[in-house]
Structure formats: structure tokens, C-alpha cells
Backbone as numpy.savetxt, mean C-alpha at the origin, in Angstrom:
# Nx Ny Nz CAx CAy CAz Cx Cy Cz
-7.25 17.98 -22.36 -7.34 19.05 -21.57 -5.88 19.07 -20.85
-5.64 20.25 -20.67 -4.40 20.34 -20.09 -4.43 20.15 -18.14
-3.62 19.10 -17.85 -3.68 18.98 -16.40 -2.87 20.15 -15.73
-3.77 20.69 -14.79 -3.43 21.49 -13.96 -2.78 20.91 -12.61
-1.48 21.25 -12.64 -1.08 20.78 -11.10 -0.49 21.79 -10.20
-1.38 21.80 -9.17 -0.86 23.10 -8.19 -0.14 22.21 -7.10
0.48 23.22 -6.36 1.31 22.65 -5.24 0.86 21.67 -4.30
1.06 20.70 -3.63 0.36 19.70 -2.92 1.28 20.07 -1.93
0.69 20.20 -0.82 1.37 20.54 0.67 1.01 19.31 1.78
1.96 18.85 1.96 1.92 17.89 2.97 2.08 18.43 4.56
1.67 18.00 5.56 2.33 18.06 6.86 3.02 17.02 7.21
4.25 17.07 7.84 5.10 16.28 8.09 4.64 16.00 9.58
4.66 14.76 9.88 4.55 14.22 11.39 5.62 13.50 11.72
6.34 13.77 13.04 7.72 13.28 13.23 7.36 12.34 14.37
7.01 11.14 14.41 6.76 10.05 15.37 7.81 9.35 15.73
8.45 9.40 17.46 8.99 8.48 17.82 8.91 7.68 18.62
8.86 6.53 18.31 9.00 5.03 19.54 9.77 4.82 20.72
9.75 5.18 21.80 10.77 5.04 22.75 9.89 4.18 23.57
10.00 2.48 24.25 9.35 2.02 25.07 7.70 2.15 25.20
7.40 2.21 23.75 6.03 2.35 23.93 5.39 3.79 23.98
6.09 4.48 24.15 5.46 5.83 23.71 5.22 6.63 22.69
4.84 7.10 22.52 4.82 7.76 21.33 4.61 9.62 21.26
5.55 10.12 21.05 5.74 11.65 21.02 5.68 12.17 19.47
4.89 13.29 19.40 4.25 13.42 17.94 5.15 15.09 17.45
5.52 15.56 16.77 5.51 17.11 16.48 5.16 17.26 14.86
4.87 18.44 14.68 4.48 18.29 13.29 4.96 19.76 12.50
5.47 19.69 11.30 5.85 20.83 10.70 4.75 21.31 9.26
4.16 22.06 9.44 3.05 22.74 8.59 3.51 23.29 7.33
3.29 22.54 6.49 3.63 22.60 5.04 2.31 22.98 4.17
1.17 23.16 4.66 -0.21 23.56 4.00 -1.27 22.44 3.88
-1.92 22.16 3.18 -3.07 21.13 3.35 -3.66 20.48 1.96
-3.81 19.32 2.20 -4.56 18.57 0.83 -5.85 17.94 1.61
-7.28 18.04 1.05 -8.28 17.77 1.30 -8.42 15.93 1.54
-7.32 14.94 0.79 -6.84 13.76 1.07 -5.50 13.63 0.60
-5.43 12.36 1.53 -3.91 12.14 0.92 -3.86 10.40 1.48
-3.47 9.18 0.24 -3.81 7.83 0.79 -2.97 7.22 0.20
-2.87 6.13 0.67 -2.12 5.10 -0.19 -0.54 5.68 -0.81
0.45 5.39 0.14 1.76 6.04 -0.61 2.51 4.31 -0.77
3.50 4.82 -1.41 4.63 3.67 -1.85 6.05 4.49 -2.23
6.69 3.67 -1.58 8.45 3.99 -1.96 8.77 3.07 -2.66
9.63 3.62 -3.41 10.52 3.18 -4.60 11.57 2.17 -3.86
11.94 1.15 -4.65 12.73 -0.10 -3.85 13.85 0.52 -3.78
14.47 1.66 -4.28 15.51 2.34 -4.33 15.79 3.44 -3.09
14.26 3.65 -2.28 14.09 4.63 -1.61 14.46 5.75 -1.44
14.31 6.22 -3.12 14.66 7.60 -3.56 13.38 8.45 -3.64
12.13 7.63 -3.69 10.90 8.60 -4.27 9.77 7.68 -3.82
8.71 8.87 -3.04 7.62 8.54 -2.33 6.44 8.91 -3.59
5.77 7.84 -4.02 4.40 8.29 -4.46 3.00 8.07 -3.60
2.04 9.34 -3.88 0.95 9.24 -3.29 0.00 9.46 -3.90
-1.40 8.90 -3.56 -2.91 9.41 -4.09 -3.08 10.59 -3.47
-3.06 11.58 -4.12 -3.79 12.81 -3.40 -5.09 13.90 -4.16
-5.80 13.95 -3.67 -6.92 14.89 -4.39 -7.12 16.24 -3.60
-8.03 17.31 -4.46 -7.90 18.21 -3.90 -8.90 19.00 -4.63
-9.34 20.05 -4.20 -10.38 20.86 -5.05 -9.68 21.68 -6.38
-8.51 21.92 -6.10 -7.64 22.71 -7.39 -6.78 21.59 -8.00
-6.70 20.61 -7.61 -5.70 19.40 -7.90 -6.21 18.54 -8.88
-5.73 17.91 -9.81 -6.00 16.83 -10.60 -5.94 15.49 -9.77
-6.79 14.78 -9.63 -6.84 13.55 -9.32 -6.01 12.57 -9.56
-5.04 11.61 -8.56 -4.40 10.71 -9.13 -3.25 10.47 -7.86
-2.04 9.89 -9.23 -1.17 9.68 -8.08 0.36 10.50 -8.59
1.07 10.97 -7.46 1.84 11.63 -7.70 3.06 11.16 -6.98
4.43 12.01 -7.31 5.60 11.34 -6.91 6.28 12.68 -5.97
7.17 12.51 -5.32 8.37 13.52 -4.72 9.58 12.41 -4.59
10.49 13.22 -4.11 11.47 12.64 -3.94 11.78 12.31 -2.64
12.39 11.22 -1.83 12.07 10.95 -0.16 13.05 12.20 0.44
13.93 12.59 0.08 14.61 13.68 0.56 13.91 14.74 0.97
12.70 14.90 0.16 12.25 16.09 0.29 10.98 16.42 1.21
10.68 14.81 1.45 9.56 14.88 2.29 9.73 14.15 3.71
11.41 14.48 4.08 11.94 14.15 5.28 11.75 14.93 6.49
11.45 14.52 7.58 10.90 15.38 8.53 12.16 16.51 8.62
11.65 17.82 9.44 11.96 19.04 9.50 12.66 19.60 8.02
12.21 18.98 7.10 12.32 19.90 5.84 11.03 20.87 5.67
11.83 22.13 5.70 11.03 23.14 6.23 11.17 24.25 4.64
9.90 23.47 3.45 9.89 24.19 2.29 8.72 23.30 1.71
8.17 23.98 0.46 7.24 23.42 -0.37 7.55 23.18 -1.32
7.25 21.72 -1.56 7.52 21.02 -2.94 6.49 20.98 -3.67
6.73 20.97 -5.05 6.22 20.57 -6.41 5.97 19.10 -6.40
4.96 18.62 -6.49 5.25 16.94 -6.63 4.93 17.07 -8.22
5.31 15.76 -8.64 4.98 15.25 -10.21 4.02 14.44 -10.41
2.96 14.75 -11.28 1.78 13.88 -11.49 2.14 12.62 -12.24
2.21 11.40 -11.95 2.88 10.02 -12.39 1.59 9.75 -13.07
0.51 9.65 -12.43 -0.65 8.58 -13.30 -2.21 9.68 -12.67
-2.16 10.23 -13.71 -3.55 10.96 -13.26 -4.75 9.65 -13.76
-5.89 10.02 -12.16 -6.91 9.07 -12.05 -6.32 7.68 -12.05
-5.05 7.62 -11.67 -4.24 6.48 -11.44 -4.26 6.15 -10.13
-4.56 4.78 -9.60 -4.45 4.51 -8.04 -3.53 2.96 -8.03
-3.41 2.78 -6.93 -2.61 1.27 -6.07 -1.35 1.46 -7.15
-0.49 2.21 -6.96 0.51 2.15 -7.79 1.83 1.30 -6.99
2.62 0.79 -7.83 3.56 -0.16 -7.19 4.40 0.13 -7.92
5.82 -0.01 -7.28 7.05 0.00 -8.08 7.37 -0.79 -8.64
8.62 -0.92 -9.76 9.33 -1.93 -10.62 10.44 -2.20 -9.60
11.03 -3.27 -9.54 12.17 -3.68 -8.55 13.50 -2.54 -8.97
13.61 -2.09 -10.24 14.55 -1.52 -10.44 14.22 0.16 -10.16
13.04 0.54 -9.72 12.42 2.13 -9.66 12.45 2.55 -10.60
12.42 2.75 -11.83 12.32 3.00 -12.98 10.93 3.07 -13.58
10.02 2.04 -13.44 8.62 2.17 -13.86 7.31 1.95 -12.93
6.55 1.46 -12.84 5.52 1.42 -12.05 4.65 1.07 -12.67
3.32 0.50 -11.71 1.89 -0.17 -12.47 1.04 1.05 -11.59
-0.03 0.92 -12.15 -1.32 1.40 -11.46 -2.50 1.04 -12.47
-3.41 1.23 -11.43 -4.64 1.05 -11.92 -5.47 2.02 -12.62
-6.32 1.59 -13.58 -7.65 2.58 -13.99 -8.67 1.47 -14.27
-10.06 2.66 -13.93 -11.10 1.90 -14.14 -11.39 1.74 -15.48
-12.17 0.26 -15.45 -12.82 0.13 -16.96 -14.28 -0.66 -16.54
-14.77 -0.85 -17.85 -16.05 -1.51 -17.73 -15.95 -3.03 -18.35
-15.04 -2.93 -19.09 -15.04 -4.38 -19.57 -13.75 -5.23 -19.28
-14.03 -6.34 -19.49 -14.76 -7.21 -19.09 -15.59 -7.16 -17.93
-16.77 -7.56 -17.76 -17.56 -7.18 -16.49 -17.18 -7.99 -15.33
-16.29 -8.94 -15.43 -15.51 -9.43 -13.76 -14.06 -9.11 -13.69
-13.38 -7.86 -14.35 -12.36 -6.98 -13.99 -12.68 -5.82 -13.12
-13.33 -4.73 -13.70 -13.75 -3.48 -12.94 -12.68 -2.52 -13.44
-11.44 -2.99 -13.37 -10.36 -2.05 -13.55 -9.23 -2.45 -14.52
-8.07 -2.33 -14.76 -7.43 -2.46 -15.55 -5.92 -2.30 -15.22
-4.72 -2.78 -15.31 -3.19 -2.57 -14.75 -2.79 -1.92 -16.34
-1.85 -0.94 -15.89 -1.19 -0.26 -16.67 0.32 -0.28 -16.45
1.15 0.05 -17.26 2.91 0.30 -16.79 3.19 1.75 -17.47
3.48 2.54 -16.33 4.43 4.28 -16.68 5.93 4.07 -16.52
6.53 4.68 -16.99 7.90 4.97 -16.74 8.06 6.49 -15.89
8.94 6.81 -15.15 9.64 7.40 -14.45 9.70 8.98 -15.24
10.54 8.54 -16.60 10.91 9.46 -17.32 10.00 9.67 -18.54
8.63 9.38 -18.61 7.70 9.53 -19.73 6.33 9.76 -19.31
5.62 9.90 -19.93 4.26 10.30 -19.58 3.48 9.76 -20.12
3.79 8.57 -21.05 3.10 7.39 -21.68 2.97 6.30 -20.71
1.83 5.59 -21.02 1.63 4.32 -20.13 0.96 3.27 -21.24
1.22 2.19 -20.95 0.82 1.02 -21.85 -0.13 -0.15 -20.84
-1.15 -0.68 -22.02 -2.01 -1.56 -20.81 -1.11 -2.89 -20.37
-1.14 -3.47 -19.53 -0.79 -4.46 -19.08 -1.31 -5.99 -19.06
-2.72 -6.08 -18.46 -3.85 -6.89 -18.05 -5.24 -6.11 -17.39
-6.21 -6.96 -17.82 -7.28 -6.55 -17.08 -7.67 -7.37 -15.32
-7.47 -6.62 -14.41 -7.24 -6.94 -13.13 -7.06 -5.65 -12.28
-6.83 -5.52 -11.01 -5.85 -4.55 -10.13 -4.84 -4.72 -9.45
-4.42 -4.26 -8.99 -3.49 -4.29 -7.62 -2.30 -4.99 -8.16
-1.78 -4.72 -9.24 -0.39 -5.87 -9.83 0.90 -5.06 -9.26
1.49 -6.25 -8.80 2.99 -5.89 -7.84 4.04 -7.04 -9.11
4.78 -6.23 -9.15 6.39 -7.17 -9.21 6.75 -7.98 -8.61
7.31 -9.46 -8.92 8.32 -10.34 -8.07 9.47 -9.52 -7.92
10.15 -9.84 -6.88 11.41 -9.30 -6.65 12.51 -9.40 -8.04
12.35 -10.37 -8.77 13.07 -10.58 -10.12 13.06 -9.57 -11.07
11.50 -9.28 -10.81 10.93 -8.49 -12.29 10.48 -9.53 -13.11
10.87 -10.84 -12.73 10.35 -11.62 -13.88 8.98 -12.28 -13.88
7.82 -11.93 -12.91 6.60 -12.08 -12.83 5.56 -11.09 -12.33
4.52 -11.04 -12.45 3.42 -10.10 -11.93 2.14 -10.79 -11.27
1.97 -10.29 -10.36 0.68 -10.85 -9.57 -0.27 -9.82 -9.36
-1.73 -10.02 -9.49 -2.85 -9.22 -9.65 -3.69 -9.75 -8.88
-4.56 -9.00 -8.99 -6.47 -9.47 -8.40 -7.18 -9.19 -9.48
-8.32 -10.60 -9.29 -9.07 -10.46 -10.60 -10.10 -11.47 -10.04
-11.73 -10.70 -10.32 -12.36 -11.70 -9.86 -12.49 -12.58 -8.57
-11.67 -11.73 -7.44 -11.83 -12.35 -6.37 -10.37 -13.76 -6.26
-9.38 -13.73 -7.09 -8.35 -14.68 -7.47 -7.16 -13.54 -7.52
-6.38 -14.53 -6.98 -5.05 -14.04 -7.21 -4.19 -14.74 -8.25
-3.82 -14.25 -9.38 -2.90 -14.58 -10.21 -1.69 -14.36 -10.47
-0.93 -15.18 -11.06 0.70 -14.97 -11.45 0.72 -15.06 -12.75
1.27 -14.08 -13.61 1.76 -14.18 -15.04 3.61 -14.10 -14.97
4.11 -14.73 -15.63 5.60 -14.67 -15.56 5.54 -14.09 -17.23
6.88 -13.64 -17.66 7.44 -13.23 -18.89 7.55 -14.30 -19.46
7.79 -15.36 -19.24 8.49 -16.79 -20.10 6.66 -17.42 -20.69
5.62 -17.29 -19.80 4.21 -17.99 -20.17 3.11 -16.32 -19.90
3.05 -15.90 -20.66 1.98 -14.89 -20.66 0.78 -14.97 -20.17
0.36 -16.33 -20.03 -1.01 -16.93 -19.60 -0.81 -16.89 -18.07
-2.36 -16.05 -17.66 -2.13 -16.12 -16.10 -2.31 -17.45 -15.51
-2.18 -17.24 -14.05 -2.43 -18.87 -13.42 -2.77 -18.39 -12.47
-3.82 -19.01 -12.00 -4.77 -18.70 -10.83 -3.85 -19.40 -9.42
-3.33 -18.90 -8.45 -2.99 -19.26 -7.40 -3.13 -19.15 -5.90
-4.11 -18.49 -5.92 -5.46 -18.45 -5.21 -6.50 -17.97 -5.23
-7.62 -18.63 -4.32 -8.89 -17.76 -4.65 -9.45 -17.66 -3.29
-10.04 -16.45 -3.55 -10.17 -15.80 -2.32 -11.69 -15.97 -1.50
-12.74 -17.37 -2.71 -13.82 -17.56 -2.05 -14.49 -16.34 -3.07
-16.55 -17.20 -2.52 -17.35 -15.93 -3.57 -17.30 -14.37 -3.41
-17.31 -13.82 -4.41 -16.88 -12.07 -4.55 -18.39 -11.70 -3.45
-19.41 -11.91 -3.23 -20.12 -11.59 -2.39 -19.43 -11.10 -1.17
-18.80 -11.98 -0.63 -18.15 -11.81 0.91 -17.05 -10.89 0.75
-16.50 -9.84 -0.46 -15.45 -9.30 -0.77 -14.26 -9.82 -1.52
-13.70 -8.91 -1.85 -12.22 -8.89 -2.66 -10.92 -9.42 -2.42
-10.26 -9.97 -3.02 -9.20 -9.98 -2.12 -8.44 -8.54 -2.69
-7.46 -8.04 -1.68 -6.74 -6.89 -1.85 -5.06 -6.97 -1.29
-4.58 -5.79 -1.92 -3.06 -5.29 -1.94 -2.03 -6.65 -1.69
-1.76 -7.28 -2.93 -0.79 -8.43 -3.08 0.51 -7.82 -2.95
1.07 -8.41 -2.23 2.71 -7.92 -2.13 3.48 -9.17 -2.07
4.77 -8.77 -2.59 5.81 -9.98 -2.86 6.55 -9.99 -1.70
7.26 -11.28 -1.45 8.32 -11.07 -0.16 9.54 -11.01 -0.82
10.40 -10.31 -0.43 11.54 -9.77 -0.84 12.18 -11.20 -1.57
12.34 -12.31 -0.83 12.94 -13.51 -1.43 11.98 -14.11 -2.34
10.80 -13.91 -2.70 10.21 -14.09 -3.84 9.55 -15.27 -3.15
9.42 -16.16 -2.00 8.78 -17.60 -1.55 7.13 -16.90 -1.69
6.81 -15.99 -1.02 5.34 -15.88 -0.78 4.81 -14.41 -1.54
3.56 -14.39 -1.65 3.01 -13.66 -1.77 1.91 -13.38 -1.01
1.68 -12.18 -0.11 0.81 -12.02 1.07 -0.17 -11.06 0.63
-1.39 -11.30 0.63 -2.62 -10.86 0.50 -3.77 -10.71 1.66
-4.58 -9.93 1.59 -5.47 -9.43 2.15 -6.48 -9.83 1.80
-7.55 -10.99 2.50 -8.64 -11.60 2.25 -9.87 -10.88 2.94
-10.97 -11.10 2.32 -12.33 -10.82 3.07 -12.76 -11.28 4.41
-11.95 -12.53 4.73 -12.44 -12.54 6.09 -11.01 -12.09 7.37
-10.73 -10.52 6.74 -9.99 -10.06 7.74 -8.73 -10.22 8.03
-7.94 -11.42 7.36 -6.76 -11.92 7.66 -6.18 -11.58 6.59
-4.51 -11.67 7.06 -3.39 -11.71 5.81 -3.33 -13.04 5.36
-2.92 -13.47 4.18 -2.69 -14.61 3.81 -1.05 -14.85 3.30
-0.49 -15.91 3.52 0.66 -16.39 2.63 0.70 -16.84 1.70
0.43 -16.62 0.48 0.32 -17.73 -0.53 1.85 -18.13 -1.39
1.79 -19.38 -1.77 3.06 -19.82 -2.65 2.70 -19.40 -4.03
3.60 -18.21 -4.45 3.25 -18.19 -5.81 3.52 -18.91 -7.01
3.72 -20.26 -6.33 3.39 -21.57 -7.65 1.93 -21.91 -7.65
1.23 -21.62 -6.48 -0.37 -22.35 -6.31 0.03 -23.34 -5.49
-1.20 -23.68 -4.81 -1.08 -24.99 -4.13 -1.43 -24.64 -2.45
-0.47 -24.03 -1.85 -0.64 -23.92 -0.57 -0.96 -22.53 0.06
-1.61 -21.88 1.35 -1.94 -20.94 1.96 -2.03 -20.89 3.07
-1.41 -19.90 3.92 -1.36 -20.01 5.30 -1.76 -18.68 6.11
-2.67 -18.51 7.04 -3.15 -17.46 7.39 -1.61 -16.72 8.36
-1.51 -15.26 8.42 -0.66 -15.08 9.57 -0.96 -14.41 10.14
-2.32 -13.50 10.44 -2.69 -12.95 11.25 -4.24 -13.97 11.78
-4.88 -13.35 12.81 -5.87 -14.04 13.24 -7.57 -13.45 12.81
-8.12 -14.21 12.82 -9.65 -13.64 12.39 -10.56 -12.74 13.57
-11.42 -11.77 13.03 -12.14 -11.34 14.31 -13.31 -10.30 13.27
-14.48 -10.46 13.78 -15.55 -9.91 13.32 -15.66 -8.50 13.48
-14.60 -7.80 14.25 -14.55 -6.38 14.20 -13.45 -5.53 13.98
-12.54 -6.40 13.10 -11.03 -5.86 12.23 -10.85 -6.83 11.19
-10.36 -5.74 10.21 -9.68 -6.49 9.26 -8.24 -5.86 8.90
-7.24 -6.67 8.77 -6.14 -6.77 8.10 -5.77 -6.20 6.72
-4.98 -5.18 6.50 -4.84 -4.86 5.08 -3.38 -4.12 4.56
-3.08 -3.72 3.38 -1.95 -2.82 2.97 -0.74 -3.50 3.39
-0.34 -4.68 3.37 0.94 -5.47 4.01 2.13 -4.60 2.84
3.10 -4.76 4.01 4.13 -4.09 3.64 5.23 -4.79 4.16
6.35 -5.54 3.60 7.42 -6.45 3.63 8.62 -5.11 4.10
9.66 -5.56 5.06 10.92 -4.75 5.45 11.84 -5.00 4.42
12.74 -4.35 3.64 13.58 -4.80 2.82 14.77 -6.09 2.74
14.74 -6.47 4.16 15.19 -7.50 4.27 14.59 -8.59 4.74
13.03 -8.77 4.22 12.17 -9.53 4.80 11.56 -10.13 5.87
12.29 -9.48 7.09 12.31 -10.13 8.13 10.62 -9.83 9.12
10.41 -8.50 8.60 9.20 -8.11 9.09 8.00 -7.52 8.38
6.61 -7.58 8.63 5.85 -7.06 8.03 4.86 -5.96 8.38
4.71 -5.19 7.88 4.08 -4.20 8.43 2.57 -3.91 8.03
1.21 -3.66 8.08 0.19 -3.58 7.82 -0.66 -2.46 8.51
-1.99 -2.51 7.82 -3.07 -1.47 8.46 -4.07 -2.63 9.35
-4.21 -1.89 10.69 -5.57 -2.76 10.99 -6.61 -2.00 11.25
-7.53 -2.30 10.25 -8.74 -1.63 10.36 -9.75 -2.28 11.50
-10.44 -1.37 12.12 -11.51 -1.50 13.21 -12.80 -1.24 12.64
-13.90 -2.00 12.86 -15.31 -1.52 12.31 -16.15 -0.51 13.68
-16.75 0.10 13.32 -17.66 0.49 14.43 -18.89 0.41 14.66
-20.02 0.84 15.02 -21.37 0.71 14.84 -21.90 1.39 13.53
-21.46 2.23 13.21 -21.68 2.77 11.94 -22.26 1.63 10.61
-22.87 1.71 9.52 -23.14 1.02 8.75 -23.54 2.21 7.18
-22.91 1.40 6.26 -23.12 2.16 4.92 -24.84 1.75 4.54
-25.14 2.36 3.00 -26.67 2.54 3.07 -26.97 0.86 2.52
-25.59 0.12 2.29 -26.05 -1.73 1.89 -26.06 -2.04 2.99
-25.89 -1.42 4.27 -25.82 -2.34 5.45 -24.47 -2.99 5.94
-23.24 -2.55 5.06 -22.06 -2.83 5.16 -21.34 -2.35 6.66
-20.73 -2.87 7.99 -20.01 -2.09 8.39 -19.02 -1.08 8.01
-19.03 -0.05 8.57 -17.85 1.10 8.33 -16.92 0.85 9.35
-15.24 1.48 8.66 -14.35 1.05 9.36 -14.13 2.72 9.99
-13.93 2.38 11.57 -14.12 4.21 12.10 -12.58 4.35 12.33
-11.72 3.44 12.41 -10.08 3.55 13.18 -9.32 2.75 12.54
-7.95 2.87 12.53 -6.76 2.40 11.94 -6.04 2.04 13.00
-4.97 1.33 12.81 -3.43 1.47 13.31 -2.67 0.88 12.62
-1.24 0.99 12.97 -0.12 0.55 12.06 0.37 -0.47 12.80
0.23 -1.79 12.44 0.90 -3.31 13.16 2.32 -3.69 12.20
3.17 -4.12 13.44 4.30 -4.41 12.56 4.74 -5.79 13.36
4.64 -6.98 12.10 4.78 -8.41 12.91 6.13 -9.12 12.48
6.86 -9.79 13.03 7.91 -10.65 12.62 7.51 -11.55 11.68
8.06 -12.04 10.78 7.43 -12.26 9.30 7.54 -14.13 9.78
8.26 -14.62 10.49 8.14 -16.12 10.55 7.34 -16.45 11.99
7.73 -15.68 12.84 6.77 -16.09 14.20 5.32 -15.60 14.59
5.04 -14.26 13.85 4.10 -13.61 13.75 3.62 -12.70 15.15
4.94 -12.52 15.57 5.16 -11.71 16.81 4.76 -10.45 16.71
4.09 -9.67 17.40 3.98 -8.40 17.50 4.87 -7.35 17.56
6.02 -6.50 16.71 6.65 -5.83 17.10 6.50 -4.27 17.48
5.39 -4.08 16.90 4.98 -2.46 17.18 3.20 -2.50 16.54
2.91 -1.68 17.57 1.24 -1.22 16.83 1.37 0.40 17.68
0.38 0.79 17.03 0.21 2.18 17.34 -0.83 2.69 16.32
-1.43 4.26 17.02 -2.31 4.98 16.00 -3.83 4.77 16.61
-4.33 4.02 16.80 -5.37 3.74 17.68 -5.91 4.26 18.76
-4.78 3.56 19.74 -4.80 4.13 21.31 -4.34 5.44 21.32
-4.13 6.25 20.18 -4.12 7.76 20.33 -5.28 8.39 19.70
-6.09 7.66 19.58 -6.98 8.17 19.13 -7.25 8.64 17.43
-5.88 8.09 17.01 -5.86 8.40 15.73 -6.04 7.14 14.80
-6.19 7.75 13.27 -6.14 6.76 12.51 -5.06 6.48 11.18
-4.19 5.70 11.64 -3.00 5.64 10.67 -3.28 4.30 9.52
-2.66 4.36 8.58 -2.84 3.59 7.44 -1.62 3.49 6.30
-1.71 2.68 5.35 -0.84 2.52 4.32 1.00 2.87 4.47
1.16 1.84 5.56 2.43 1.56 5.67 3.50 1.28 4.74
4.77 2.24 4.70 5.57 1.76 3.73 7.12 2.03 4.19
7.88 0.76 4.11 9.50 1.00 4.62 10.27 2.02 4.15
11.12 2.62 5.07 11.99 3.00 4.54 13.38 2.90 5.44
14.14 1.72 4.79 14.95 1.02 5.36 14.57 -0.01 6.53
15.09 -0.86 7.24 14.34 -1.83 8.02 14.24 -1.60 9.40
14.34 -0.19 9.68 13.85 0.10 10.95 12.91 1.29 11.14
12.67 1.66 9.64 11.64 2.74 9.97 10.48 2.85 8.91
9.56 3.68 9.20 8.24 3.31 8.12 7.80 4.59 8.11
7.35 4.95 6.71 6.37 5.77 6.69 4.76 5.79 6.59
3.81 6.24 7.03 2.81 5.96 6.30 1.93 7.50 6.82
0.57 6.90 6.69 -0.56 8.36 6.67 -0.95 8.46 7.56
-1.12 9.64 8.11 -2.04 10.10 9.40 -2.74 11.10 8.72
-3.89 10.76 8.45 -5.16 11.72 7.98 -4.80 12.07 7.00
-4.25 13.65 6.91 -3.89 14.27 5.40 -2.67 14.63 5.37
-1.55 13.96 6.58 -0.23 14.17 7.00 0.37 12.94 6.42
1.70 13.22 6.12 3.05 11.88 5.94 3.52 11.64 7.22
3.75 10.48 7.82 4.09 10.40 9.07 4.77 9.37 9.39
6.09 9.15 10.36 7.23 8.55 10.45 7.35 7.69 11.15
7.76 6.50 11.46 7.71 5.54 12.74 9.18 5.04 12.38
9.80 4.90 13.85 11.10 4.47 13.86 11.23 3.42 15.06
11.29 2.01 14.69 11.59 1.10 15.90 12.78 0.72 15.87
12.86 1.13 17.20 14.43 1.31 17.95 14.91 0.07 18.05
14.24 -0.95 18.33 15.25 -2.31 18.70 15.16 -2.87 17.11
16.37 -3.95 16.84 16.61 -4.06 15.17 15.53 -5.07 15.28
14.91 -5.37 13.66 14.21 -6.36 13.41 14.50 -7.72 13.49
13.69 -8.60 14.58 14.05 -10.26 14.84 12.82 -10.80 14.18
13.48 -11.95 13.53 12.46 -13.12 13.07 11.64 -13.64 14.13
């Protein structure tokens, strides 16, 4: 069946951070029923995002970063990279990408990881699991399966468990990301904390504090590796049909990697819900605000 890609339109929000104050101006480009999970290519040239709409093929799309910069007053036609694909991660050279597809086999996987290329419509299967991400040198791949973090290297295709998230009843590991120096993989755990894991296995340490009313998700390293941005979700009084607490608000938090000192936090105090941060250089972040793409500038230089 032929995929019909209609124009996905974004509302670009420009957010300037000065002495803790946030000013917000927007340029209307149209509307999307949903915009989630963005991913900026390592070369800083392309931005991928998951988009949904009544007349749009669900999946992951891509746009040149230059076409979604603030004050770009035009409508852009995104390219569909992965129909029904989720959790896209770029390769270190920005020429290919990993993404997830649902699967029913084997029973402990629930999804499979595929690889696609920017210049091709074809993709190939990589592994059973989800949320795959490359090491900075492109010689290893980390991914989640059955609440375990696994690493597979090109010289040894057998995956190795480097971190166990505990019983699956408590929830799965989420959002693994390699540090730019390759020394750590940061992952979100069901206890609501971010953990730094040794890619060789054996050691792990918590980066954020635990609380019953919040969870830290979607970590993203600055290109120089000195800062870590992530989404902090807050649980409210609402619960799902299964009795699980529902997140009702999100904010973006940036910490120094070594000291874990908070450099920036914003979104929730403004009555908004911000999520999925991605770095554009070492002092600027793109993120999702509702059905809009937003930008935040960190005025002060990143410090460890």
C-alpha cells in the first residue's frame, strides 16, 4: 500500500533562558495531533521525530535542522524514514539509524531493532530488543531486552548483559545512551533514577535521586560529554485501569555529568509539559513541548 505523506507542520517555540526567567514566542506552522521523541543527528544537520496525525502515516520522520530553526517562516515536507518505527537513534556518522518495530516473537522481546540508511528506503533486522544505540566509535551496540541492558560488539556478535534492571513486574529499563567518551551508558530504571553503567559490565551508579512521585527519563549527553539533559516526569493522582500512577507533567533538567549539579530545569513551573531533550551544540537544547518543537539556550558555559 502506498504511503501518503502529507505536510507535517510544526509550531516552533523559541525559549530564552536568562537568570531563570523564561520568555516564550511562537511561530505557527500548522498542527500535528502528536509529536514525540526527537533525535538530532551527530553532525547536527537532521532532526528526526515521531509524528502522528489523522491523514499522516504514523512513524518517524526527518527534517533538516536548518528548516526547523526558530523564525523559519515556511512549511516543510518531512521525509518518512521509518513507517511505524519508534525510538530512532542515529549512527555516529549520521548516515544510518536504528529504530524499533513491534514483534510477537520471541515472547521476552516484544519488539525488534532494525537499521535503515538515510539514502535508502530499505531496512534490515539487527536484534530482538528495543531502544538500540551505537557506541561513539560505532563498534558496539547497546539495547534493552527483558529489563536487561545488553551490549554486542562487532568482533563478538553474542550480546552480553551489562546491567540487570530487576524483576520485569517493576517496569523495564528505558532510553540507554552512550557517553561521548564511551566510558558509560546512562539508562533509566523503574526506580525513577538514571543509572550510569560500565559498558564492560560489573559496576553501575545512580546519577539522580529516587522518589515515589517522579521518574527521570530520556537522557541525552551534550556533544562534549560534560552535561546530561533528561526528562523529569511527575506522577499525579490519576491512575490507569491497571492501577498504575499516570504521569501528568514533565520538565527538562540539565545536570553536570561529574558533580550531578543541576544547571537548568524548566517547563513544569510554567504549567507546561516539556520532554525528549536533544542537544544542538553544547549550550542549546531542542525538545518537545506538547505538539511543538521548542529550543532552550543555556547562557552559561557547560561546567563539570
